[in-house]
N, C-alpha and C positions, 0 to 999 in steps of 0.2 A: 730463500729469495730467488735462487736460480730457477727453482721449480715454478714459482709464481711468474717470473719473467717469461719462461717458456710457454706456460699456459696462456698468458695474455697475448702472445703472438698468434696462438692458434684460435683463441676465442675469448671474448669478454663475458663473464658470467654475471648474473643479476644480483647475486649476493655472495659476499666474502666474509668469513668469520676469522678474525685474528685472535690467537691466544698465545701466551708465553710470558717469559719473565724479562725479556730484553726490549725495552721500549723503543730504542733506536730502530729496531726492525719493523715496528708498527709504522713509524714515520716513513721509512724507505719503501715499504710495501705500498702504502697509500699513495705516495708520489708516483710509483710505477703505474698504479691503476689510473690515476688522473691523467698521466701522459698517454697511456694507451687509449683512453677515452677522448683524447684531444679536447679537453674541457675548455670551453670559452665562457666569457661572462660569468665568472665565478660568483659574483654577487647575486646572480639569478639562478645559476645552475648548480650551486653547491650549498647544501643545507647541513648544519651540524647540530646534534643533540647530545647533551651531557646531563649530569645530575641536576644542574640548575634549571634547565628548560625542558627536561624530558617529560613527555606525555605520549603514550602509545598511539592514541588516536591522531595526535598532531604529527607524529612520525609517519604513520601510514598515509596521512593526508599529504605530507610532503613528498612521499614516494609516488603518489598518484598524479603529481603535477607534471605536465609535459615540459621538456627542455625548450629553451629559446636560443637560436643562433648556434646550436651545438647538437650533435647527434644524441648525446647522453646527458642525463642529470645525475649527479652523485649525492647521495645522502649518507652522512657519517653518524653512527650511533657510538658514542665514546664513553667507555668505562663506567657503566651504570652499576651502582652498588646495591640498589634496592629494586627488586623486580617481583611482581606477583604472578601467580599462575595464569590469570586471565590475560595479562600482558603477553606472556609466552604463547598462549593459544592464538591470540590475535596476530602476533608476529609470524607464527608458523603458518597460519592461513594465508597471510600475505605472501610469504616466501614460496608457497606452493603454486601461487598464481600471481606472479609479480608483474609490475608494469615493465614492458620490454625495453623502454628507453631509460629506465632508472637503474642505477647501480647502487645497491645498499651495501655499505661497508660497516661491519661491527667490530669495534675494538673491545675485546672481552678480557681485560686484564684481571678481573675478579672472578672469572669462570662462572658467570651467571647464565651463559647461553650454551653451555657444553652439550646440552641435549639436542641442539640444532646442527651439530657437526655433520651428520649424514645428509642434511637437507641443504647444505651450503658448500661453497668452495672454501675449504679450510686452509688457513695459512699459519704455519708453525713459526711462532716468534720467540721460541726458547733460545737460549744462548747457543751460538755456533760451536761446533767441535773446534779443537785447538788449531788444526791445520787450516780450516776455512777461515777462522778468525785471524790467524796470522797473515794469511794472504790479503784479507780485507784491510788490515791495519797497515801493512807495508804499502799497499796501494794508496791509502789515505795520506801517508807521509810523502809518497812520490808526487802526488798532486800538488803538494806544497813545496816541492823542490828539496825534500829532505830524505836521508837514509837513516835506517835504524839498525844497530848491530843485533845479531842473533840473541846475545845475552840480554840486551836492553829490551828486546821484543818479548822474550819470555818473562822478564821481570814486570813489564808493563801489564801484560795479560794477567799475570799472577796477582799483582797488587790490586787490579781492578776486578778480580774474581771472575774473569771471562766475560764481563758485561761490555758489549760494544758501546752501549749508552754512556758508560763512565769513561771508556777509552776516548771516545770522540770529544768529550768535555776536556780531557787532559791534553789532546793533541795540539790544539792552538797554543796552549800555555807552553808546551815543550818546543814547538816550532819557533815561536817568537822570543824565546829566552835569549838565544844567541844567533842572530841573523848571519853572522860570519862563519859559523861552523855548520857544515851540511850534515854532520853525523850526530844522531841521537845516541848517547851512551848510557850504560848501566848507571854510572855515577849521577848523571842528570836525572834519571828516573828516581833513584834513591832520594835525591835532594828535593825534587819537585812534586812527586806523586804520593798522596796519602793512601796508605793501605786500606782496602775495604775491611769493614768490621769482621766479616767472615774469615778473611785471611788472618787477621790478628787472633781470632779465636782458634784457628788452626795452630798458630804458634803457641798460644796459651796451652792448648791440649798437649802439644809436643813437650812443653816444659813440665807439665804435670806428670805426663807419662814417664819422663826421664828423672823425675823427682828433683827438678831444679827449682826449689822453692823461691829463691831470690828473684830469678827471672820471671816466674809465674806471678809473683806479687807486683813486680815492676810493670808487667803488662796490664795487670788488673787495675793499677793506679790510673792508667790511661783509659781503660775501657769503662770504668765505673761512671765516667762523666757522660757516656752515651746512653740514649734511651733504647730500650728493647734488647739490651745486651744479654740479660739473664735468659730471655727466651731463646736467643741464638745459641747460647752455651748449652742449654737444656736440649735443644733440637740436635746439636752437634753430637752430644754424648748418646742421645737416643739412637741416632743413626749408627754410631760406632757399635752399640750393643746389638742392634738388629743385623749389622754386617757380620758380627762375630758369630752369630748363631745360625746363619743360613749358608747354604751351598748354592744359592741361586746365581746365575750369571749376572755380571755387572749391569747389563742392559735391562734385565727384568727387575733387578733390585732398584735400579735408578727410577724405573717407571713406578714401582710400588711406593717408593719414598718421595716421589715427585721432585727429583733432583737430576742434574745432568750426569751422564755416565762417567765423565772424567772426575766428577766430585767423588763418586764411589771409589774409583781406583785410587784416588789420592788419599781418601780416608782409610782404605785398606792398609796402607803403609803405616798408619798410626796404631793399628791393632797390636802390632808386635810389642808395643810398650805396656800393654795391659793383658792380664789373663782374663778368661771368660768369667771367672768368679768375681774378679775386680769390677768388670763392666756390669755384671749383674747387680752387685752391691751399689755401684754408682747409679744405675738405673733406678733402684729403690730409693736412693737418696734424692734423686731428682724429683720423684713423685712427692716425697716428704716436703722438700723445700717449696715446690710449686704450690702445694696445699697450704703451707704456712703463710705464704705471701697472700694468697687469695682469701684466706680466712682472717688476715690482718694480724696474725701472730708474729710476723717477722717483716721488718722493713727491707726493701729491695737491696740497698747497699750492704746491709748486714748479711742478707742472704747470699750475696755474691762472695763475701769473704768466708762465710761459713761453708759454702759449697766448695770453694777452691781449697781451703785448708783441710777440709774433710777428705777430698779426693787425694791430696798429697799423702795422707796416712792410711788409706784403705789398702 
């Protein structure tokens, strides 16, 4: 976001491509662009397209419209899931020769426009590193007249898995819980903030690696009610396996596995609980379970228990 802010002070580009996994950063970046454009009469000078009204010809037509009462017109293309090659070609042709008074902003949460990175002004909306995120969160609490202890800050970031989107949702709840107390404590975080599923899966993996069967099954009882949990468990152990067999630096490995660098360093700490042979066997087990579910040979809840109990005894 700092890079975007600096670039906007120097020059406003005609096309911005936002990609990443933290949606709060999309919203903040878009607000920066609209402020830099000094956008007036939004009902006229702001057009939005998503999956419900998307049509490439209509989008380009909107980009060709001149602004009224404002220097710029802003067109937002938001999180398109389906896109054909002809659409991409039409958009690329427009980007190479854009209307100078139009600022096209593309929110690409599903990575459908990655091929356009070099043709646009790219905005990285992946999760902040911990130091940057900590600074932003402390500032958000300060705005609301609150302080947060260092332990509570670390816990909040951990429970929200580093997502500013989730943290922002939790801040108001934490701020207004006790208006008389200016300090946000670790105890308040524990009582008020629900752990992100990936964080719980990390705890499940720790329990499995330490052969704490009771704890693992207790965690599983909570997790089994959530959708998509099996996929998260499978992805977590796959990453552990790949981390265990490579000597690549954390940064390269994070890029290869499409996760943040701090996630790699955190998972590296779990490898000590498993041998390479155990992780290899678990990886083979994951493939077996995944196939059984997709073929209909095993129900998901049964697969969860089978997987967890099998890992305990590998």
